[in-house]
N, C-alpha and C positions, 0 to 999 in steps of 0.2 A: 504492498499499499504506502502511497506517496501521499505530499499535505496534509502528514495524520498532525493533527496541533491539538492543545488543551486549554480550553476553559475555564476562568474561574470566576464567577458571578457572587462577590462578596456583598450580599445584600444588608438590609435591617432583618426581614423575617426569614430569609433562606441563603444558602449556601449551597451553589451548584457547582460541580467539574464535570465537565463533559469531554471524554476525547472521541476526536473525529476527523474522518478521513473527508476531505473538500474537493468535491468533483464537480466539474461542470455546470453539471444539470443539478446536483442533490449535496445533501451532506451525510454520508454516513457514518453514523454513530457507531461507536464500540465500545464506549464505556459512560456510564453515568454516576453520579454517585451525589445523592441529597438531602442535607442535612438543616435544621432548625439554627436560625443564626443565634448566636451570642454574642456578646459584647459590642454590639452596634448599633448606633443611635442617630438616627436621621442622617446614616452616610457615611456618620465619623464613628472612629475607635474610642469605647470609652472604659473597654476593659480586655486588654492585651491578651491574657493568660486565656482568657474566654472563646473568646475570638480565636487565637490558636488552636484551641482544642475543638471547634468545631470545625474551623478548615481541615484539621486533618483528619476530621471523623470522614468530611465529605468526600476528601483526596482518597481515605483507603476504599470508601464503598465502590469508587472509580475504578480504581488498581483493581479492586476481587473483582468487577465484573467485566474489565477488559481482560486482565491479566497482563496489564502493561505498568510496570513501575514510571510513576510522576517525577520528572524532577523539577518543571518547567513550566511555565503557563503564563498566558495573557489575562490581566488582571483587570474587571469593573471598576469605575471608579465614581462617585457621587459624591453627592454634602453640598451644602448652602457656601463649603468654602470655595466653589468652584467659581470663577469669574473669567470673561471674555471681552478681546479688544478688537477693532478692523484695524490694522495696519499696511499702508503701502512702501514697498519698496522698487527702489531706478536701480538700473546696470546699464549703460554703452554697450555697443556691438561694436566690435575692432574689425576692419577688413570689411572685405565685400565677399561676405560669406553668409549662411543662413544660421538663425537660433538654435544653439547647441542645449544640449542640456546643462552643461556646465554652467550656462548664461543664466540658464531657470534658479539653477542652484545659488547663485551670488544673487539676486534678484530676492530671493525668499531670505539671505541671510540680513539682508541691506532691510525687509522689512520687519525681520526678526530684531533688529538694531532698537529695538524700543527701551523705556526704563521702566523696569518690573521692580519692584519691593525686594527686599532680600527675604526677607520669609515666603517669598512666590517662586514658584520656577513654570516652565511652559510644560504642558501636557500634550496639545499639539497645536502644529500651525499649518493653518490647510487655505490653499488658494481659492478664491473667488475666480477670478477673471483678471484676465492679464489685456495690456493695449501696448501696440508697438507704433512706435511716432505719431501717436495721436489717433490713430486705430482703436476706437475703445471693442469690447466684450468678444475678445480674441479668445476662442476656446482653447488651444495648442497652439504657439504659435513657433513651436519645431519645426524647422527648415525654412519659415519664414524671412524673408530680406527685411532689414532694417539698423535704425542706429541707436534708439534710446525704447530700452523695454522697459514696463513698469508692471509691477504685481501685485494687485488688491487682496491683501488674507486678513483671513478670522483666525486670531490667536487665542487658544484656553488656558489659560492657567489653574493654578492650584496650589493650597498652600502646602509649602515644602514639611511643614510639620505634621501635619495629617497623611500625605503618602507615605511621611518616614514610617508613621504607626502602624499604618497598613501594611507598608513592604515587611517589615520588621516582624509581625502578626505570622504574614504569609511567610514568609522565612524561617522563623521555627518552627513551621507545623511542615518543615523540608523540601518547601515549594522557591524555588527562584522565581522572581519577578519578571519578565521577558520584558512588558512592556503595560503602563498602564490604558487604558483604553475609557473612555468617557461612555458612563451608560447610554447615552441616546443615539451616539452615536452606532454603538453594536447594535441596539435594538434596530434601529434606522437600516442596516445593512440587511437583517432578518426578515423584513416585512413590508419594506417599501418596494414601488415599483418603478420601473425607469420613466415611467410616463409622470406620475404625483412626483418625483423629483425634478423632471420638467417643467412641469407647470406651476412649482409652488405649492409644497405643503409642510404642514405641521406635524411631528411625532411627538406626542404626549404617551411618555411611560411614567404609569404611576406605579410604585411600587408601596413598599411598607411605611418606609419614612420620608421618602424623596419623590419630587414630580420632576420628571427631568424632561426638555424639551429641545428639541432643535429645528431648525429651521431651514429646509432643503428650496434652492432657488437654483433654475439653470443646469440641474444637476450635480449641486455642490451643496456644502453648506454654508450656510451666512450668518445663523447664530443661533448659541446654544444659550440654555441655563437652566439653573438648577433651583428648584422651589423648595425647601426645606418641610416639606408639608407631604403625609401621604395616608394612607390608608389606616394606619395605627393609630389618628386623629378621630376617626369615623369609630373604631374601634373603642378609643379613651370615651367618646359621648356616649357609648353604651355602656361601659362601665358605670358610671356614674348616674347616668340615668333609671340603671336598673338594681345597681349596688351589688353588680356581681360580679367577680374575678374577673381579671383578661383574657386568661382561656375561654372562658365560657360565652365573653362577652365576643370574643373571635368568631368562637362555634356558631353563636347568635345570629353574626352577620352575614357567614358562610350560607348558613342552611336556609335564614327567615329573612335576610336583609333584601331591600329593594330601594332604589333611586326616586323612584316615583311614586310618590304616596296616592293620588287617585286611582293609580295601577290597581292598587288594593281595595279585597271587599273590608268594609269597614266590620264584617261580624268574624272574622278570621281571626282567630286568638291560639298562643302557643304558650306552654309552659317552661317556667324555667326557675332552675333554685337559689336564691338570694343569701347574701350571707346573713348569718344570724341563726335562727333556728332551723334550718335548713328547709322550710316547707313550702314545696312550691309553691308558685304563686301563676295565673292566667294576667298575660300582656296582650293585648291589643295589638296586630301584627302593623297595623295603617301606623298607628302611635310611632312605630318603630321605624318605618319606612320616612313619615314627618321629619323626624330627627335625623336620619340618614339624607335626605334631599337635603336641606338647609345645609348641612357640611359640602355634600360634593358640591352644590351652586357656591358655594363659597371657593372652594375649590379650584372651579371654573372661570371664576367670577376675574381670581388671582392668575390664572393663566392666560383670559385674556387679557390683561393690563399686561403683562408681559411680554404678548407678542403685540402689542399697542406701542409700547415702550421700544420695540426694535425698528419700527417704524416698516415694518416690511407686510403688514396687516392688511395690507389693498391687494399684493401680491399673490396671496395664498389660495389661487384657481382650483386645486384639487382640494383645500377645509382642510383637515385633521385623521391625521390617523389612531385612535387609543389603541394602547396595548400594555403589557403590564400584569401584576396579580390583582391590583384593585378594580380591573377593567371587567373582571369577572359577575362583578355585583351586577345586578340583572338592572332595567333602566337608567342605567347611566351614561347606554350611547344617545339616550333621547333628552339629555339635562344636558350634557356635554352641548349638542346642538342647538338646543335652547339658548343656553349663557352663550356659546361662539359666536351662532348667528352663521355658519355657514357649515359647508355638509361634514360628516362624522361618519367613519365606518372603523368598527373593531376590527383587529388584526392580530394574528398569533402566527409562530412559526411553520413555513413549510418547506417541503422536497427536502422533507427528512425520510431517512429509510434506516434500517439496522434495530439498534436496540432504542427505538424514538418515542414509542408510546407516550413515557411519563415527558416529553418534552414540546408536547404539542397542546400549548398551552400558553397563552398571553403573559402568561408570569415567567417564562423562558424564552423571552424575545431576545433579551442581552446576552443569555447565556449561551443561545445558538448564534446569536452577530458578533461574539469576540472569535468563534473561528474561522469564519468566511474572513469578517476586518482583518484580524489578526494576521491572518495568510496576504491579505494585501499591504499592509503596511508595513509590513517585511517579509520580503519573496525569498529572502534567507532560508525563511524556516522552514524545513524539511526532518525528519525522523528516518532513520535509517536502522528497518525495519529486520532487515536481512542481516544486520550485523547482530543488535541486540533486543533484548523483548522489555526495554525500556524507553523513554520519553526524550530525549537530548534535544534543545530549543536552542538556536544560537545565542547568544545572551547579548544582548543589544542594551538590556536595563531600560531607562526611559526615554535614551537616544530617539532623535525623533527626523535621521536621517531617511531618505526615499518616501520619506512620508508623502511630501507633496505630490508627489509622480503619481501616487497610486489613490490618493483622494480627489484627483484632475475625472471628469468624466470623460467617457470614453471619446475618443479622437474623430471616430466615425459616424459619431452621431448628430 
């Protein structure tokens, strides 16, 4: 098998390790390890010991199911510490020759030369478009003749401290981080169509602790953001309202939750066991839905404000694509469409084969997306299964070399 890679999705609610062979038409999954997350809150490490144990358990399950040893992986990252900025870089083209790859690299380096606080580091640098001698919106200038090349980039940064804590926790579980990949970029790679990327779309990945956004226009990333609010806030509301433990509230949300109160029969009831003497009580399901609807509407109002803040709200002709574990909540698509005021579709990973049954859910879009996007970002990543039953991956750490070449839209589009 060629192109066998490992993705490690470290979320607030779950840890998912996936081993897969990335092929032209699908991803052949050879191992999966899913473990409840511990030591994470809103995408940030708050207990390294607990997180390390959870990561180790997830990795062990994937190793056991696949028969391979895992030593390195592409790792997801999110959290309120994520920030982004747009920057331009300019380079001169000497002589009567066409633009070469090294010219693109120099332009990208010029764009990267911006002031970044000492406690932050570049996570991704993505080209949005090129211009050559004043000709704007050049998709790929390779081979074209000109004297002045400009690139407009989207630069994503993260807290150095938070990345170091996450990296150390993963490393303590016996896994080296080959590259951190922002959640919505991975999710977008797993669920968006080429047409959506071209027309303009926002992917909204709602997890337990965060809601991750990425806006794609003309085939590439134009804006990213992480809102430190997710499905756990709904669970917290249920906990306070029903006076039940968090685990019970989560179970109630999954089994009886609905984001659209008017869709629920006002006579429908269910029983729960609150704190105290343990006597079950009956609860009206519509009341539960009313509480959930208020919180979901608030969440999408925050998303709408972030989209407007980006300035690209008028360019999203394909609307929004929802994914992530929280989007399995019934009625959430209707509330999203109402609050965002444009088309909304639900998405989950497709084109999966092998041991993929557990991954065919919106909750695993990031997990699956890490595999293909990780390979795109680092075309050197390969595993030598003919030589060993382990999964060596070229160690580039957080390096971003070659990233811009892989995130550009296909030149033949």
